[in-house]
N, C-alpha and C positions, 0 to 999 in steps of 0.2 A: 504494501500500499504506500502509495506517494505521501510524502510528510506535507503538512499544510503549509500555504504560503502566505506570508505577510507581505504586502506591498506598502513600503515607507515613501511618502513624498514629502519632499524637504527641498530645500536651497536658498540662494541669495547669500547667507554668509555662513561663518563658522558657528555664529550663535544658534542657528537652526540645525547645522549639520552635526554638531558634537554629540548633543542628546539622541540624534537620529541614529548616530554611528552605536551610542552605548545600547540603545534598544536592539539594534542588529547583532551586536554582539552576544547579548543576552539570549534571544530568539535562537540563534544558530546552536548556541550551548544548550538550548533545550529540544534540539532536533528540527526545528522549522527551517523551511527554505526562505530567503528573503531576497527580495527585489528592491531597488532603490530607483524612484522615478524623480528624475530632477532634469534642470537644463543643462548648457553647456557651462554656464557660471558655476551652477552648484557642483558639477561633476569636479570641478578644481578642487574642491573641499574633500574629495571621497577618497582621496589616496589611501588614508589609513582605515577605510573599511575593511572589514575580513574578507579575503579572496572570495569566499564562499558567495558573497553578496553580488547578484548581477545589476549590473547598473545600465538603466534605460534612460536614455535622453530623449526629452520632449520638448514642443515648442512652447515657449513661454515667453511673457514681456511683463514691463512694470511701467506705470505711469509716472514713476518717480525720476526718470532719467529720460535725456532726450528732448528734442524742440517739438513743435506742433505737429509737424509730420509723423515723427515717431510716435506720438500718443496716439495719432488717428489709427495706426497700425496695431496698437496693442490688442484692441478687441478681437480682430481677425486672428492674431497669432494665437490668444489664449482659445479661441473657438478650434482652431486646428489643433492646438494641444489637447483640448478636451474630447475631440473626436478620435485622435490618436490613442488618448488613454482608454477611451471606452472600447475601440478594438481589441486592446491588450488586455482589459479586464475580461472582457467575452472570452478571449482565448485562454487566460490563465486562470479564471476563477479563483480569485484569492479567498481565503476565509477571513481577513480582515485588511481593511487599508488604512493605515495611521498617518495623518497629516502633522507636520510640523512647523508650518507656517512658511512665508515667504512667497511670493508669486509663483515659483516652480512647484509649488505643492497644489496649485489651483487646479490643475486638469485633473489630475489623479482624483482629488475628492471630489470635484463636479462629476467626474464620470461615475465613480462609486454612488455619488448621490442619485444620479439619473438611472442606474442599474439596481438600485436598492441593495447593494452590497453591505455587510457590515462593516461600519467605519468610525473613526474616533480621531479626535485632533489633541495634540499636546500644545499647551502654550508655556514657552518658557518665561515671560516677562509677566509684570504686574498688571499690565494692560494688553489687552487682547491687540495682536496685529490685525491688519485690514483685512487678510484672508482669513483667519481664524476666526473673525467677528463674523465674516459672511456665512461661515458654516456652522457657528456656535450651537444653533437651534435645530441644524439640520444633521446632526450627528448622534450617534448612540451614548458617547460617553466625551467627557472634555476633562482631561487631565492638567492640572496647574502645577507649574515650577514654582511660582512665588505665590504665599499667602497672606491676605487675601488678594485675588484676582478680580478686578473689575470686569464682571460679566454682563452682558446684555440681560434685559428681562425674560424671564422664562427658560434660561440656560442654567444648568446646575453643573458645578465643577466638583472635582475630587483632588484634594492637595496630596500629591504624591511627591513634589520636589522636581528638581532638574536632574535627569540622569547623568553621569558622568562616566567617561571613557575608562576602560580597564586599566589604564597607564595611570589615571587618576587613583583610582581605587587601590592600586598596588602601594600607592603613597600615602594612603588615608591614614590619618591620626599620626603622622610621622612626628617623632621627638622634635621638640622645638627647643633650639638654643637661643638663650636669650641674649640681647645685644651686650656687651662687653668690650674690654680692652684688648681684642683681637680683631681679624678681619670681618666685617659684617656686609652680608650679602644684601643688596636691594634689588627688586625686580619690578620693573616700570613696564606695564602691558597696556596698549591702548585698543584692545580689540581686534580683530583680523585685519582692520587696514590701518593699524597705528593710529595716533591722535597728534595733531600739530601742536595742539596747546599744552600736552605733557613734554614735548620738545622744547616748547619755549619756557615752560616752567621749571620743569624739575632740574636740568642742569645748574640754573642759576641758583636756585633754592639750597641744593646741595653744596654748590660753590660757596655758601654762607655760612655753612657749617663750622663749629668751632675748630681752631688748628689742631686739637688733639683728636677729634673724629675723623677728619677729612681723610688722612693718610690709611685709615681703616677701612674706607668704603670701597666695595667691590659692587660695582652696578652693573645690571644686564637690562638694557635700555632697547625696547621695540619702537623703531622709528620708521616712518616713510622713507623711501628711497630719497626723495627730494630734500628730506631733512636730515639725511645721515652726515654729511659732513660738517654742518655745523655743529650738530650735536657731539661727534667726536671732538670736534676744536674746543667745545666749550669745557667738555669733562677734562681734556688735556691741559687747558687754561687752568682749570681748577685745581690741578694735581690730583686728580681721582681716576683710578683704575676703571674702565669701564668697555663694556662688550656692547657694540651698538648693530642692531641687524634690523631688517623689516620684519623679520619672522623667525620665531624661537620654535623648533620642532620637537624640543624636550622640555616644554612649559611645567609638566607635573614635578620633574627631577628639580629645575629650577625652584619651583614653589617650595618644595620641601626644604630646600636649604636657606631660604631666605629668611632674614630676620624681620624684615618688613616689605609688604607690597605697594606699590602706588599705581592704581589701576582705573580705568574705566568701571562702571557697574553693569556690563552686559550680564546676561543672565549666567551664561557658561563660566564666567570669569568668578562672579560671586559663589557659584556652586562649588568650583574648584578650590577656591579659597576657604570655603566652609568645610569641605570633606577633607582637605589636608590640614588645616587649621592655622592659620597664619594671621597676624596683625596687619592691617591694611588702612590705607588712605585711600578712599574711593570719591572719584571725580567724575559725576555723571554728566553723560553728552546731553548738552542743554537743549539741543534740536532733535532729540529721540523723540519719535511719536508717542503723543500722550505722556510725556515726561516719564517714560517707563522705566529709564534707568535709575531715577530718584526712588521709584518704589521698589525696584530690585534691591536698592542699597539699605533700605529701610530696617530690614529685620537684622542685617549685622551692627548697624548704627543702634538700635533698641538694645540689643544684647550686649553692648559695650564691646564689640569685637573689631570696630571699625570707626574711622573718623570720616564723616562725608564733608566735601568742600564744594559748594556749588562753584560752577564757572565765573558765575558773576561776582564772586568773590577771592578769587585765586589770584593770588600774586605771589613772588619769589618770598616775600619777607613772611607772610603768613604761613606759607607752606614750610618753608625753613623751621618756623616755630613748632608747625605739627610734627614734623620728621622727629624733632628734638624731644617731643614729648614722649614719642616709643623708643627712640635709641637711647635716650638718658635715663629712662627708668625702667630697668630689667623686669622689676616685680610686675609694673603695670603692663609690660609688653607680653609677659606669661599669661597673665589674666586675659589680655585680649585674645591671644592664641586659643586658650580655654574656651572662652565664650565664641570664638569661631567654630570650633567643633560643636559646640551645644546646638548650632544651626545647621549642622551638615545634615544631608539626607543620602548617606551612601547607600541605603537600599532602594534608592528612586528607580533605577532601571529593573529590579525586580518587581518592584510594586506596578510599575508599567506594563511589564511583561505578562504580570497575573491579569492585569485588565485586558490586553489583547487576548488571552487564553479563554477569559470568561466569556467575552464578547463572542468569540469564535463559537465557544459552546452554546451560547444562546443563539447565534444565527439571527440576531436582532438586526433588521434593516430600517 
């Protein structure tokens, strides 16, 4: 008898793809077959999916990019994607279709709705993304990564947390070494695309740290390619050892070694920080839809695990002071790490997989 099939629909950014990857890993471990439905952009983030996952690229588009003509074409590209996905679902007959948001998830979830296949969505952020908002009342289950999640009237959500990849689980609750009179690691991450404001502010802030701390700092800073040279120069001028790259493939390992994380508050970043358990300074992306990154950070802040600095209040002097409150108070840093762990949901992938299997058994459309 052929193993049941899960179709995962996701794309757009690593924020959608990382939890989708975590679910894929768990379902394959349970003996399921898994296919990933995404577009060409989403496929670029699928390199670490298990080899057993079949990747199907479909036509998709977003209204968020391009000029007027490009936006006029979007409905037609989405319609083509829905038609293509419908053909694939009629052929493959998946037991469940699970959407993780982003425009590349639209065709498969829309096709599953039209064909009345069992379907669910997972929302990573505290505010529903546009695609998930469209389907929140048209699916059999809504899994929420952040709680509470702002849901439309008539939609009911279940808080399961944001699934993290196996590489993160391997580092879960890694022992935390408090700041002290020895080399200290600081990890600066700005989401899958990097963040210019972090490249503007963090090197300047660290350059203002006291003379007895600066030589001890070891910084790993994710910066956009166009910001790379000036970030490298800024750290060099401050006498700070720094590794600057547009992307770090080993984020879980770097998180586990960090005394402090300075980061955007994307859902996956918050989940990774919580599961591994590290003090953080979170700077929500001000232009995020529905200000969802502020909602994402709130749980860690309220638990005393993170310091949140809105972009509007961010400057090198104040950021330097916030960094100092962590690096110069080891006991407080340890407490922040412990509080972060209390917010972690390391079982999120297993709980989400349970939801998939329950939905498959119910066969609810």
